C-alpha positions as semicolon CSV with decimal commas, in nm:
position;residue;x (nm);y (nm);z (nm)
1;M;16,913;4,519;12,384
2;T;17,026;4,479;12,745
3;E;17,023;4,108;12,820
4;V;17,354;3,942;12,906
5;L;17,511;3,729;12,633
6;L;17,831;3,614;12,805
7;S;17,881;3,608;13,180
8;I;18,233;3,561;13,317
9;D;18,257;3,467;13,685
10;G;18,584;3,438;13,878
11;L;18,809;3,325;13,591
12;T;19,160;3,247;13,715
13;K;19,461;3,121;13,521
14;A;19,815;3,085;13,653
15;Y;20,142;2,994;13,483
16;P;20,478;2,922;13,652
17;G;20,586;3,247;13,813
18;V;20,282;3,456;13,717
19;V;19,905;3,472;13,772
20;A;19,773;3,583;13,433
21;N;19,410;3,623;13,546
22;D;19,300;3,648;13,908
23;D;18,927;3,611;13,985
24;V;18,806;3,814;13,685
25;S;18,429;3,871;13,652
26;F;18,220;4,083;13,414
27;D;17,929;4,057;13,169
28;I;17,900;4,130;12,797
29;K;17,552;4,222;12,673
30;R;17,396;4,152;12,335
31;G;17,469;4,423;12,082
32;E;17,729;4,583;12,309
33;V;18,076;4,693;12,200
34;H;18,275;4,611;12,513
35;A;18,637;4,724;12,550
36;L;18,893;4,515;12,738
37;L;19,171;4,746;12,855
38;G;19,498;4,698;13,037
39;E;19,872;4,735;13,019
40;N;20,085;4,479;12,839
41;G;20,088;4,173;13,062
42;A;19,764;4,272;13,236
43;G;19,601;3,944;13,130
44;K;19,388;4,048;12,830
45;S;19,527;3,785;12,591
46;T;19,490;3,501;12,840
47;L;19,132;3,603;12,914
48;V;19,019;3,606;12,551
49;K;19,202;3,277;12,489
50;M;18,988;3,122;12,764
51;I;18,673;3,265;12,604
52;Y;18,781;3,129;12,264
53;G;18,878;2,782;12,390
54;L;19,253;2,813;12,343
55;V;19,326;2,801;12,718
56;K;19,145;2,618;12,999
57;P;19,086;2,822;13,317
58;D;19,212;2,692;13,653
59;K;18,905;2,828;13,832
60;G;18,587;3,013;13,752
61;T;18,298;2,965;13,512
62;M;18,141;3,118;13,202
63;A;17,782;3,118;13,081
64;L;17,668;3,190;12,724
65;N;17,298;3,266;12,675
66;G;17,245;3,149;13,033
67;A;17,392;2,803;12,971
68;R;17,728;2,674;13,096
69;Y;18,005;2,760;12,852
70;A;18,345;2,583;12,866
71;P;18,485;2,537;12,512
72;A;18,756;2,272;12,496
73;E;18,893;2,416;12,170
74;P;18,825;2,701;11,926
75;R;18,610;2,472;11,711
76;A;18,371;2,434;12,005
77;A;18,368;2,810;12,063
78;R;18,287;2,879;11,697
79;A;18,007;2,620;11,707
80;T;17,837;2,821;11,983
81;G;17,875;3,152;11,797
82;V;18,202;3,291;11,937
83;A;18,446;3,415;11,670
84;M;18,781;3,589;11,694
85;V;18,992;3,808;11,465
86;F;19,351;3,789;11,586
87;Q;19,606;4,070;11,581
88;H;19,833;3,861;11,357
89;F;19,647;3,743;11,047
90;S;19,635;3,369;10,977
91;L;19,625;3,377;10,598
92;F;19,814;3,206;10,316
93;D;19,957;3,459;10,070
94;A;19,960;3,220;9,772
95;L;19,589;3,131;9,805
96;N;19,298;3,349;9,700
97;V;19,039;3,506;9,929
98;A;18,779;3,232;9,889
99;E;19,034;2,955;9,951
100;N;19,156;3,124;10,270
101;I;18,801;3,173;10,396
102;A;18,711;2,808;10,323
103;L;19,013;2,689;10,524
104;G;18,881;2,869;10,831
105;M;18,530;2,724;10,815
106;E;18,417;2,397;10,969
107;N;18,186;2,301;10,682
108;P;18,259;2,535;10,392
109;P;18,014;2,541;10,101
110;S;18,129;2,450;9,753
111;P;18,354;2,709;9,581
112;R;18,067;2,784;9,341
113;D;17,841;2,881;9,633
114;L;18,108;3,038;9,855
115;A;18,224;3,308;9,611
116;P;17,883;3,478;9,570
117;R;17,824;3,447;9,944
118;I;18,152;3,630;10,012
119;R;18,051;3,907;9,771
120;E;17,706;3,933;9,927
121;V;17,821;3,951;10,290
122;S;18,121;4,175;10,221
123;E;17,905;4,426;10,030
124;A;17,633;4,418;10,297
125;Y;17,883;4,514;10,568
126;G;18,074;4,773;10,365
127;L;18,386;4,556;10,329
128;P;18,393;4,470;9,957
129;L;18,615;4,177;9,861
130;D;18,693;3,998;9,537
131;P;18,683;3,624;9,625
132;F;18,935;3,543;9,353
133;R;19,210;3,792;9,438
134;T;19,535;3,643;9,569
135;V;19,579;3,733;9,936
136;G;19,945;3,822;9,883
137;D;19,833;4,110;9,661
138;L;19,601;4,258;9,926
139;S;19,674;4,554;10,153
140;A;19,676;4,505;10,531
141;G;19,325;4,651;10,549
142;E;19,195;4,413;10,284
143;R;19,355;4,116;10,463
144;Q;19,172;4,212;10,777
145;R;18,849;4,214;10,575
146;V;18,916;3,851;10,482
147;E;18,945;3,757;10,851
148;I;18,629;3,949;10,941
149;I;18,420;3,810;10,654
150;R;18,533;3,458;10,746
151;C;18,388;3,520;11,093
152;L;18,070;3,684;10,966
153;L;17,992;3,393;10,734
154;Q;17,956;3,184;11,050
155;D;17,693;3,418;11,202
156;P;17,872;3,501;11,530
157;K;17,692;3,606;11,846
158;L;18,018;3,737;11,998
159;L;18,307;3,873;11,789
160;I;18,643;3,920;11,965
161;M;18,880;4,168;11,800
162;D;19,243;4,201;11,913
163;E;19,416;4,530;11,813
164;P;19,210;4,550;11,490
165;T;19,331;4,895;11,378
166;S;19,707;4,858;11,432
167;V;19,779;4,829;11,057
168;L;19,493;5,037;10,913
169;T;19,482;5,384;10,762
170;P;19,245;5,640;10,919
171;Q;19,005;5,584;10,628
172;E;19,010;5,206;10,680
173;V;18,951;5,253;11,054
174;E;18,635;5,451;10,982
175;I;18,509;5,177;10,745
176;L;18,579;4,914;11,013
177;F;18,391;5,116;11,275
178;Q;18,089;5,149;11,046
179;T;18,090;4,770;11,006
180;L;18,116;4,709;11,381
181;R;17,833;4,954;11,452
182;K;17,614;4,771;11,199
183;L;17,693;4,437;11,364
184;S;17,618;4,585;11,705
185;A;17,284;4,720;11,584
186;E;17,197;4,368;11,463
187;G;17,262;4,226;11,808
188;T;17,615;4,092;11,775
189;A;17,830;4,160;12,084
190;I;18,187;4,274;12,024
191;L;18,475;4,235;12,269
192;Y;18,729;4,494;12,156
193;I;19,095;4,505;12,263
194;S;19,298;4,813;12,171
195;H;19,561;5,045;12,316
196;K;19,423;5,337;12,112
197;L;19,212;5,500;12,378
198;E;19,052;5,767;12,160
199;E;18,919;5,484;11,941
200;I;18,777;5,319;12,252
201;R;18,600;5,645;12,343
202;T;18,457;5,674;11,990
203;L;18,339;5,315;11,947
204;C;18,278;5,134;12,275
205;D;17,975;5,130;12,505
206;E;18,143;4,980;12,813
207;A;18,499;4,906;12,924
208;T;18,652;4,661;13,170
209;I;19,001;4,745;13,296
210;L;19,258;4,485;13,401
211;R;19,582;4,546;13,591
212;L;19,828;4,270;13,680
213;G;19,563;4,007;13,608
214;K;19,289;4,159;13,825
215;K;18,982;4,356;13,727
216;V;19,044;4,703;13,872
217;G;18,757;4,902;13,725
218;E;18,497;4,963;13,460
219;C;18,366;5,273;13,287
220;V;18,161;5,415;13,003
221;P;18,441;5,528;12,768
222;R;18,262;5,829;12,619
223;E;18,208;5,968;12,969
224;V;18,579;5,975;13,064
225;S;18,894;6,105;12,896
226;A;19,165;5,893;12,736
227;A;19,403;6,013;13,010
228;Q;19,163;5,895;13,281
229;M;19,136;5,550;13,121
230;A;19,516;5,530;13,090
231;E;19,553;5,619;13,457
232;M;19,305;5,345;13,551
233;M;19,513;5,099;13,351
234;V;19,851;5,185;13,503
235;G;19,745;5,312;13,845
236;S;19,921;5,648;13,810
237;A;19,927;5,960;13,594
238;L;20,104;5,939;13,256
239;K;20,381;6,176;13,162
240;P;20,393;6,274;12,794
241;P;20,735;6,244;12,625
242;K;20,954;6,554;12,654
243;R;21,124;6,678;12,339
244;R;21,480;6,802;12,356
245;E;21,591;7,134;12,213
246;G;21,885;7,186;11,980
247;D;21,989;7,186;11,618
248;A;22,064;6,870;11,421
249;G;22,433;6,791;11,378
250;V;22,638;6,643;11,098
251;V;22,494;6,395;10,849
252;A;22,492;6,047;11,001
253;L;22,318;5,844;10,728
254;E;22,236;5,919;10,366
255;I;22,045;5,730;10,101
256;E;22,078;5,847;9,743
257;N;21,869;5,721;9,451
258;L;21,815;5,377;9,605
259;S;21,618;5,137;9,386
260;L;21,580;4,783;9,513
261;A;21,365;4,485;9,418
262;S;21,167;4,319;9,697
263;P;21,279;3,966;9,792
264;S;20,912;3,875;9,830
265;E;20,680;3,807;9,540
266;F;20,420;4,012;9,724
267;G;20,653;4,287;9,844
268;T;20,706;4,642;9,712
269;A;21,022;4,747;9,528
270;L;21,195;5,067;9,638
271;K;21,207;5,326;9,361
272;D;21,470;5,602;9,362
273;V;21,457;5,663;9,738
274;S;21,669;5,947;9,878
275;L;21,696;6,086;10,233
276;T;21,941;6,238;10,478
277;V;21,926;6,211;10,858
278;R;22,157;6,402;11,091
279;R;22,285;6,339;11,442
280;G;22,027;6,446;11,696
281;E;21,743;6,430;11,442
282;V;21,431;6,212;11,450
283;L;21,307;6,147;11,095
284;G;20,954;6,005;11,083
285;I;20,847;5,800;10,782
286;G;20,473;5,740;10,745
287;G;20,277;5,526;10,504
288;V;20,014;5,258;10,475
289;A;20,143;4,904;10,539
290;G;20,292;4,732;10,235
291;N;20,436;5,038;10,061
292;G;20,803;4,944;10,101
293;Q;20,859;4,981;10,476
294;D;21,007;4,630;10,520
295;E;21,226;4,672;10,213
296;L;21,359;5,007;10,336
297;L;21,446;4,862;10,675
298;G;21,611;4,563;10,504
299;A;21,824;4,796;10,292
300;L;21,936;4,984;10,604
301;S;21,993;4,675;10,823
302;G;22,209;4,506;10,559
303;E;21,969;4,215;10,506
304;L;21,924;4,347;10,151
305;K;22,234;4,460;9,962
306;S;22,217;4,783;9,764
307;A;22,408;4,937;9,477
308;A;22,744;5,101;9,546
309;G;22,704;5,453;9,678
310;A;22,331;5,420;9,750
311;V;22,374;5,402;10,131
312;T;22,644;5,590;10,321
313;F;22,710;5,594;10,695
314;G;22,923;5,876;10,831
315;G;23,034;5,944;10,475
316;A;23,146;5,582;10,411
317;E;22,974;5,359;10,156
318;I;22,811;5,058;10,328
319;G;22,581;4,914;10,058
320;N;22,761;4,577;10,050
321;M;22,809;4,556;10,427
322;G;22,609;4,285;10,608
323;P;22,405;4,323;10,929
324;K;22,686;4,214;11,163
325;M;22,930;4,476;11,036
326;R;22,664;4,748;11,031
327;R;22,584;4,676;11,393
328;K;22,952;4,688;11,481
329;I;22,991;5,041;11,339
330;G;22,672;5,159;11,511
331;L;22,385;5,121;11,262
332;L;22,116;4,926;11,448
333;T;21,765;4,832;11,341
334;A;21,445;4,690;11,493
335;P;21,203;4,533;11,242
336;E;20,824;4,534;11,261
337;E;20,780;4,157;11,295
338;R;20,893;4,103;11,652
339;L;20,833;3,727;11,678
340;G;21,040;3,547;11,416
341;H;21,238;3,843;11,278
342;A;21,332;4,063;11,573
343;A;21,330;3,771;11,818
344;A;21,362;3,393;11,793
345;P;21,040;3,255;11,947
346;D;21,181;2,948;12,124
347;M;21,499;3,114;12,250
348;S;21,514;3,274;12,594
349;L;21,539;3,648;12,641
350;T;21,904;3,599;12,735
351;E;21,970;3,419;12,407
352;N;21,778;3,684;12,214
353;A;21,989;3,954;12,381
354;L;22,297;3,774;12,249
355;L;22,166;3,756;11,891
356;T;22,201;4,129;11,824
357;G;22,415;4,245;12,117
358;A;22,716;4,014;12,078
359;E;22,935;4,269;11,899
360;R;22,857;4,597;12,073
361;E;22,812;4,452;12,422
362;G;23,117;4,223;12,411
363;L;22,917;3,909;12,481
364;T;23,174;3,671;12,331
365;A;23,547;3,615;12,387
366;R;23,780;3,403;12,172
367;G;23,484;3,220;12,021
368;F;23,315;3,146;12,355
369;L;22,987;3,291;12,481
370;K;22,998;3,496;12,800
371;W;22,669;3,379;12,950
372;G;22,697;3,575;13,273
373;T;22,755;3,901;13,085
374;T;22,477;3,816;12,841
375;K;22,231;3,745;13,122
376;D;22,326;4,075;13,286
377;F;22,256;4,255;12,957
378;A;21,915;4,086;12,926
379;E;21,829;4,178;13,285
380;R;21,931;4,541;13,224
381;I;21,688;4,552;12,929
382;I;21,410;4,397;13,140
383;A;21,464;4,648;13,422
384;A;21,510;4,959;13,207
385;F;21,204;4,894;12,989
386;D;20,976;4,733;13,250
387;V;20,945;4,404;13,060
388;R;20,692;4,188;13,248
389;T;20,847;3,840;13,253
390;P;20,925;3,577;13,520
391;S;21,296;3,584;13,429
392;A;21,555;3,639;13,157
393;G;21,536;3,265;13,095
394;T;21,176;3,288;12,970
395;A;21,121;3,206;12,601
396;A;21,037;3,503;12,379
397;R;20,712;3,342;12,263
398;A;20,586;3,329;12,624
399;L;20,576;3,709;12,653
400;S;20,276;3,919;12,557
401;G;20,324;4,105;12,230
402;G;20,371;4,439;12,401
403;N;20,627;4,309;12,648
404;L;20,828;4,146;12,372
405;Q;20,815;4,476;12,181
406;K;20,957;4,658;12,485
407;F;21,237;4,402;12,506
408;V;21,324;4,432;12,135
409;I;21,336;4,813;12,141
410;G;21,524;4,819;12,471
411;R;21,782;4,573;12,340
412;E;21,874;4,812;12,057
413;V;21,851;5,137;12,257
414;L;22,084;5,009;12,532
415;Q;22,352;4,932;12,273
416;R;22,404;5,307;12,222
417;P;22,361;5,317;11,842
418;E;22,497;5,595;11,623
419;V;22,192;5,545;11,398
420;L;21,878;5,357;11,500
421;V;21,607;5,258;11,250
422;V;21,284;5,123;11,401
423;N;20,971;5,000;11,223
424;Q;20,648;5,031;11,426
425;P;20,821;5,097;11,762
426;T;20,503;5,100;11,972
427;W;20,289;4,849;11,780
428;G;20,062;4,670;12,026
429;V;20,199;4,832;12,342
430;D;19,993;5,013;12,604
431;A;19,986;5,390;12,652
432;S;20,239;5,389;12,936
433;A;20,488;5,168;12,749
434;A;20,440;5,369;12,427
435;A;20,525;5,690;12,612
436;A;20,834;5,526;12,763
437;I;20,955;5,396;12,425
438;R;20,904;5,734;12,259
439;Q;21,090;5,905;12,543
440;A;21,379;5,657;12,505
441;L;21,402;5,742;12,134
442;L;21,398;6,116;12,209
443;D;21,666;6,070;12,477
444;L;21,879;5,874;12,232
445;A;21,851;6,157;11,980
446;A;21,933;6,411;12,250
447;G;22,254;6,217;12,307
448;G;22,353;6,263;11,944
449;A;22,212;5,956;11,771
450;A;22,021;5,981;11,443
451;I;21,680;5,814;11,459
452;I;21,455;5,694;11,176
453;V;21,106;5,595;11,292
454;I;20,891;5,410;11,037
455;S;20,533;5,402;11,165
456;Q;20,169;5,391;11,062
457;D;20,075;5,583;11,379
458;L;20,059;5,945;11,262
459;D;20,004;6,079;11,614
460;E;20,325;5,905;11,719
461;L;20,523;6,049;11,428
462;M;20,399;6,403;11,488
463;E;20,480;6,372;11,859
464;I;20,847;6,279;11,822
465;S;20,962;6,369;11,469
466;D;21,169;6,669;11,365
467;T;21,125;6,589;10,996
468;F;20,874;6,379;10,803
469;A;20,843;6,190;10,475
470;A;20,595;5,932;10,344
471;L;20,631;5,606;10,154
472;N;20,388;5,530;9,874
473;E;20,433;5,233;9,638
474;G;20,805;5,225;9,713
475;R;20,864;5,596;9,653
476;L;20,961;5,838;9,930
477;T;20,834;6,193;9,929
478;P;21,084;6,475;9,989
479;V;21,163;6,519;10,359
480;R;20,981;6,814;10,518
481;P;20,989;6,973;10,865
482;A;20,729;6,799;11,082
483;A;20,626;7,115;11,266
484;G;20,317;7,269;11,110
485;L;20,221;6,973;10,889
486;T;19,845;6,917;10,882
487;I;19,669;6,582;10,873
488;E;19,542;6,672;10,525
489;E;19,895;6,736;10,400
490;I;20,019;6,413;10,555
491;G;19,730;6,222;10,399
492;L;19,819;6,361;10,057
493;M;20,185;6,267;10,104
494;M;20,088;5,913;10,208
495;G;19,860;5,887;9,905
496;G;20,142;5,976;9,666
497;A;20,039;6,334;9,587
498;S;20,293;6,555;9,415
499;D;20,481;6,831;9,595
500;M;20,272;7,087;9,405
501;E;19,945;6,932;9,532
502;V;20,068;6,929;9,890
503;A;20,196;7,284;9,859
504;H;19,855;7,391;9,723
505;V;19,687;7,256;10,038
506;D;19,952;7,426;10,251
507;A;19,879;7,757;10,079
């Protein structure tokens, strides 16, 4: 199938201080998997919001099936066959699958008819779902299935997917790709946004590249390398992170036999977790989402209190110490959820810099806030980590996800921590920014800090980690040297295999 489904002609959208999209034009054909590539802040999110009816363009036109297309709201877009699966899921944990799907449909069938329809469609596309399972009990991959099936039940002509594999295991990614290929073969067009360029090369037929709001190129992904696509996105060659040499120093942080209930009904309790990380060491912790990562970070940040003796910092017991005191002594953390946990959405970047930097950066004096010093700190973060924003006074929610991620990581790195714990440090950021963040973590370790990186990106962990362990159902495998670990061994560790099973593969 070669006929054009959606034609975009000269779309332009400006906000105060920034032109998000500048005269962007390209076509999406029926049955085509079309990648939309660009750095954080390149204008991808604004463009798809215009396609989906969330944002009205200032200039330019769109045509769907040859007819004028200008949706005033997402409901109008869905009515014409345009569906979108967002990077952040819009699901209610306490409701079941069928109830969540019904809430996202304009005219849902009766529950008696909807449940068998969900089973039928989910089985047909290789994404089996139980309509009556509570969403809070589902893995990240299963939650994504709910979002996709909700779209498929409405027979989309164009399916927009924003960072669809950021929380999936390699096995779940392959299942998703099989589903997308089946949809493509049936004539559904897919607009695919991802920073994982090897995935783009594997899946996509065409790619449009944006830079600073403008279309700067297009390519057939399988005919170029990931490095070439990255260079088109950023306009220059990428430099891979450089590892430092040297032996790990004294023990900086130790966890011993930590068991901890999750504060969430749908969370995962930690079970007898033990680890040691030394100064100058990067410890990578892998695992599928929902296996205790948030609980582990909470135990280290001080948001969750632990039993006496379970957590020690520099040899001192800190289990009952809260986040403020832990930050003061040099134990800093950056959680996975950047908007709402790591940053307050409606506060400016200056105010968000104050929230975690007050103690170590001396941003208060005698109970008063030092706004000039705080603004300087925010501007240092913006400059050092290339955060694309009009100013330090911009609200956190106004930034693209990747730019906010750079700000959050930069805020912690520039505070010179003794120990830094980060969960998903490069989630949703482009290749250039990911390389810069990883280099910053390696530089911090080279300066003597101990780093714990919790991530679902195995390539990332193998690139920067000295040692590796995996979380599975709240249990942590023994820590092993990262050098020489195979993907098969890592997969077994993530799946909860015993040391003997992993050793058997190694042999």
